[in-house]
C-alpha positions, 0 to 999 in steps of 0.5 A, spaced: 499 500 500 505 504 501 508 504 494 502 503 490 497 510 487 492 510 483 496 512 477 499 506 478 493 503 475 495 495 479 489 490 477 486 485 481 484 479 477 478 475 479 474 479 484 469 474 486 469 474 493 470 480 497 469 484 503 467 491 504 474 493 507 477 491 501 472 494 496 474 501 500 482 500 499 481 497 491 477 505 491 482 508 495 488 505 490 485 506 484 486 498 483 482 495 477 478 490 478 478 485 473 472 481 472 469 475 469 461 475 469 460 468 466 464 465 473 457 467 476 453 461 472 459 456 473 461 458 480 454 459 483 452 453 486 459 451 488 459 458 491 453 457 495 456 451 498 463 453 500 461 460 502 455 459 506 448 462 503 446 468 507 454 468 510 458 475 510 463 472 504 457 469 500 454 476 500 459 480 498 461 475 492 461 477 485 459 484 487 460 489 481 455 494 482 459 495 490 465 496 486 462 501 482 459 505 487 465 505 490 469 508 484 472 502 482 474 501 475 472 495 472 474 491 466 471 485 463 473 479 461 472 471 460 479 468 463 479 464 457 480 458 456 476 457 462 470 461 459 469 462 452 471 469 450 465 472 448 463 478 451 456 478 448 455 472 453 460 477 459 455 483 458 449 478 459 451 475 466 453 481 468 446 484 467 442 478 469 447 475 475 444 469 473 446 462 477 447 456 474 440 454 473 437 458 467 430 459 471 434 460 477 433 466 481 439 472 480 445 470 485 445 477 488 440 481 484 442 488 487 449 486 484 446 487 477 449 492 471 445 495 466 446 494 459 450 502 459 455 499 465 456 492 462 457 495 456 462 500 459 466 495 462 467 490 456 470 497 452 472 503 456 474 499 462 478 494 458 482 500 455 483 503 461 486 497 465 490 496 458 492 503 459 490 504 451 484 509 453 486 514 448 487 509 442 481 504 443 475 503 448 470 508 445 467 510 438 471 517 438 474 520 432 482 518 432 480 512 436 481 504 433 474 500 433 472 494 431 464 494 430 460 488 429 453 486 426 449 482 431 444 477 428 438 474 431 437 480 436 430 483 436 431 490 441 425 490 446 423 496 444 427 501 448 434 504 446 438 499 450 439 491 449 436 487 455 439 481 457 434 477 453 436 480 447 443 478 448 442 471 449 439 471 441 444 475 438 450 473 434 456 476 431 454 476 424 459 480 420 
C-alpha cells in the first residue's frame, strides 16, 4: 500500500470474494477490478456451498455494482480458456447475475449492472486497464474501433439491449 498510487493502475483479477474494507482499499488505491461475469453461472452452486449462502463472504461475492458505487474501475474479461471469450455472454451475465440454473434466481440481484455499465466494462473499462484509453475503447474520432453487426437480436423497444436480447444475439460480421 505504501508504494501504490492510483497512477500505477494496479489490477486485481477475478475479484470474486470481497469484503467492505477490501473494496474501500481498492477504491482508495485506484485498483482496477478485472472481473469475469461468466463465472457467476459457473460458480454459483459451489459459491453457495463453500461460502455458505447468507454468509458475509457470500453476500460480498461477485460485487460489481458495489465496486462501481465505490469508484473502482471495472474491466470485463472471460479468463479464457476457463470460459468462452464471448463479451456478449459476459455482458449478459453482468446484467442478470444469473445462477447456474437458467431458471434460477439471480445470485445477487442488487449487484446486476445495466446495459450501459456492462458495455462500459468491456470497452472503455478494458481500455483503461490496458492503459490504452486514448487509442481504443470508445467510438471517438481518432480511436481504433472494431465494430460488429449482430444477428438474431430483436431489441426490446428501448434504446438499449436487454439481457434477453443479448442471449439471442450472434455476431454476423
